[in-house]
GULOLUM-354973 format. One line per 5 residues: number of its first residue (from 0); for each residue x negated, y negated, z of C-alpha. Coordinates in nm, 2 decimals, decimal comma. Layout:
% residues N
NUM) X/Y/Z ~ ...
% end
This chain:
% residues 200
0) 1,94/1,88/3,01 ~ 2,04/2,17/2,77 ~ 2,03/2,10/2,41 ~ 2,37/2,27/2,28 ~ 2,65/2,45/2,44
5) 2,84/2,69/2,29 ~ 3,16/2,84/2,44 ~ 3,37/3,13/2,32 ~ 3,75/3,18/2,41 ~ 4,03/3,39/2,35
10) 4,28/3,22/2,15 ~ 4,52/3,51/2,05 ~ 4,49/3,90/2,02 ~ 4,18/4,02/1,85 ~ 4,04/3,63/1,80
15) 3,82/3,47/1,97 ~ 3,73/3,08/1,92 ~ 3,35/3,01/1,95 ~ 3,30/2,59/2,00 ~ 2,98/2,40/1,97
20) 2,83/2,10/2,12 ~ 2,46/1,96/2,09 ~ 2,27/1,65/2,14 ~ 2,10/1,56/1,85 ~ 1,88/1,66/1,67
25) 1,74/1,94/1,87 ~ 2,02/2,17/1,76 ~ 2,21/2,20/1,45 ~ 2,55/2,33/1,54 ~ 2,71/2,29/1,15
30) 2,43/2,58/1,08 ~ 2,50/2,81/1,37 ~ 2,89/2,81/1,32 ~ 2,84/2,87/0,95 ~ 2,68/3,16/1,03
35) 2,99/3,29/1,24 ~ 3,21/3,20/0,94 ~ 3,29/2,87/1,07 ~ 3,15/2,51/1,01 ~ 3,06/2,21/1,18
40) 2,81/1,90/1,16 ~ 2,46/1,89/1,39 ~ 2,64/1,74/1,69 ~ 2,98/1,99/1,68 ~ 3,12/2,28/1,51
45) 3,38/2,55/1,56 ~ 3,44/2,93/1,45 ~ 3,67/3,21/1,48 ~ 3,58/3,53/1,52 ~ 3,81/3,82/1,49
50) 3,76/4,05/1,81 ~ 3,80/4,06/2,14 ~ 3,51/4,25/2,22 ~ 3,29/3,99/2,41 ~ 2,97/4,17/2,37
55) 3,06/4,16/1,98 ~ 3,11/3,78/2,00 ~ 2,78/3,76/2,23 ~ 2,57/3,91/1,99 ~ 2,67/3,76/1,69
60) 2,63/3,39/1,86 ~ 2,26/3,50/1,94 ~ 2,22/3,63/1,57 ~ 2,34/3,31/1,48 ~ 2,11/3,08/1,68
65) 1,81/3,30/1,59 ~ 1,93/3,27/1,24 ~ 1,96/2,91/1,23 ~ 1,63/2,85/1,45 ~ 1,46/3,07/1,19
70) 1,57/2,85/0,89 ~ 1,35/2,53/0,99 ~ 1,52/2,26/0,85 ~ 1,30/2,06/0,64 ~ 1,35/1,73/0,41
75) 1,30/1,95/0,09 ~ 1,63/2,11/0,21 ~ 1,81/1,71/0,18 ~ 1,61/1,47/-0,02 ~ 1,71/1,38/-0,36
80) 1,47/1,50/-0,61 ~ 1,60/1,28/-0,94 ~ 1,38/1,00/-0,84 ~ 1,41/0,66/-1,08 ~ 1,08/0,48/-1,10
85) 1,00/0,11/-1,17 ~ 0,66/-0,03/-1,34 ~ 0,47/-0,28/-1,14 ~ 0,49/-0,52/-1,47 ~ 0,86/-0,50/-1,50
90) 1,02/-0,81/-1,50 ~ 1,22/-0,86/-1,18 ~ 1,56/-0,96/-1,38 ~ 1,53/-0,62/-1,64 ~ 1,41/-0,43/-1,32
95) 1,76/-0,56/-1,15 ~ 1,94/-0,43/-1,43 ~ 1,78/-0,10/-1,43 ~ 1,88/-0,04/-1,05 ~ 2,25/-0,14/-1,15
100) 2,25/0,13/-1,49 ~ 2,08/0,39/-1,26 ~ 2,36/0,32/-0,93 ~ 2,05/0,33/-0,69 ~ 1,97/0,02/-0,45
105) 1,60/0,04/-0,49 ~ 1,32/0,25/-0,67 ~ 0,95/0,31/-0,58 ~ 0,72/0,10/-0,82 ~ 0,45/0,25/-0,96
110) 0,09/0,14/-1,14 ~ -0,12/0,34/-1,37 ~ 0,06/0,65/-1,25 ~ 0,03/0,59/-0,89 ~ 0,29/0,47/-0,60
115) 0,23/0,16/-0,50 ~ 0,53/0,02/-0,34 ~ 0,93/0,00/-0,37 ~ 1,15/-0,26/-0,48 ~ 1,50/-0,29/-0,38
120) 1,84/-0,52/-0,44 ~ 1,74/-0,70/-0,13 ~ 1,38/-0,83/-0,35 ~ 1,60/-0,87/-0,62 ~ 1,85/-1,12/-0,49
125) 1,54/-1,32/-0,31 ~ 1,40/-1,34/-0,66 ~ 1,73/-1,46/-0,79 ~ 1,81/-1,74/-0,52 ~ 1,44/-1,84/-0,57
130) 1,43/-1,85/-0,96 ~ 1,13/-1,63/-0,92 ~ 1,34/-1,31/-1,14 ~ 1,11/-1,33/-1,46 ~ 0,81/-1,28/-1,26
135) 0,71/-0,90/-1,22 ~ 0,80/-0,69/-0,99 ~ 0,46/-0,67/-0,84 ~ 0,52/-1,06/-0,70 ~ 0,78/-0,91/-0,51
140) 0,82/-0,60/-0,37 ~ 0,74/-0,40/-0,04 ~ 0,36/-0,28/-0,05 ~ 0,41/-0,06/0,30 ~ 0,52/0,28/0,18
145) 0,67/0,52/0,42 ~ 0,66/0,88/0,38 ~ 0,65/1,24/0,45 ~ 0,59/1,57/0,32 ~ 0,83/1,81/0,15
150) 0,80/2,08/0,47 ~ 0,83/1,78/0,76 ~ 1,10/1,89/0,96 ~ 1,42/1,65/0,95 ~ 1,42/1,57/1,31
155) 1,04/1,46/1,28 ~ 1,13/1,27/0,93 ~ 1,41/1,09/1,10 ~ 1,18/0,98/1,37 ~ 0,95/0,82/1,11
160) 1,26/0,65/0,93 ~ 1,34/0,48/1,26 ~ 1,01/0,35/1,37 ~ 0,90/0,23/1,05 ~ 1,23/0,03/1,04
165) 1,31/0,15/0,69 ~ 1,61/0,27/0,44 ~ 1,42/0,56/0,30 ~ 1,11/0,76/0,31 ~ 0,91/0,90/0,01
170) 0,87/1,27/-0,02 ~ 0,48/1,28/-0,14 ~ 0,33/1,64/-0,20 ~ -0,04/1,51/-0,22 ~ -0,03/1,17/-0,42
175) 0,27/1,34/-0,61 ~ 0,58/1,18/-0,58 ~ 0,87/1,46/-0,51 ~ 1,15/1,33/-0,38 ~ 1,34/1,04/-0,18
180) 1,49/1,07/0,16 ~ 1,75/0,82/0,28 ~ 1,91/0,71/0,56 ~ 2,25/0,85/0,41 ~ 2,10/1,15/0,35
185) 2,00/1,19/0,72 ~ 2,35/1,07/0,81 ~ 2,49/1,35/0,60 ~ 2,31/1,62/0,77 ~ 2,36/1,45/1,12
190) 2,71/1,39/1,08 ~ 2,87/1,54/0,76 ~ 2,93/1,22/0,59 ~ 2,73/1,02/0,33 ~ 2,80/0,65/0,34
195) 2,78/0,47/-0,01 ~ 2,56/0,35/-0,21 ~ 2,30/0,63/-0,20 ~ 1,98/0,50/-0,20 ~ 1,83/0,74/-0,47
% end
């Protein structure tokens, strides 16, 4: 089927309403409608153009489609660049206090300046339940690192997130951690809303 449908209607003298709908994640309708002076999110949007000339409307829609396509939305445009870090030798209870202080649900774990995993509130709760919260973070963390590069398209990165069944992806430039993109970042991009708490 088609990736998107854009329709234009005369709604008043010298005004045309443009409405768009799309199947995710092929086309971001909100980007297209913003080019026309309107708005929306990935799946739906609308704009009003002050003209009654059908050719003007068609040309503006064509240009908006072309501009939106050339933007090539990447992870760099939606990732969080403020990334709090935990040392692998941090005590779990202290790491939990840091997560609370930072207002995040998890953080990447480093050893000797190298990213080795992730620690989250779920690991904290499990350690507290089992009386292990005075052990070190490295004893209770996610060792698998799911990552993408800053120039990965948002759609491709979302595919990685879903396939990995994880809540966030680390954004790496070579071996350097430059950001984190979370499930809530994708939801904000696709649907125009961000549930809390943000991972960061």
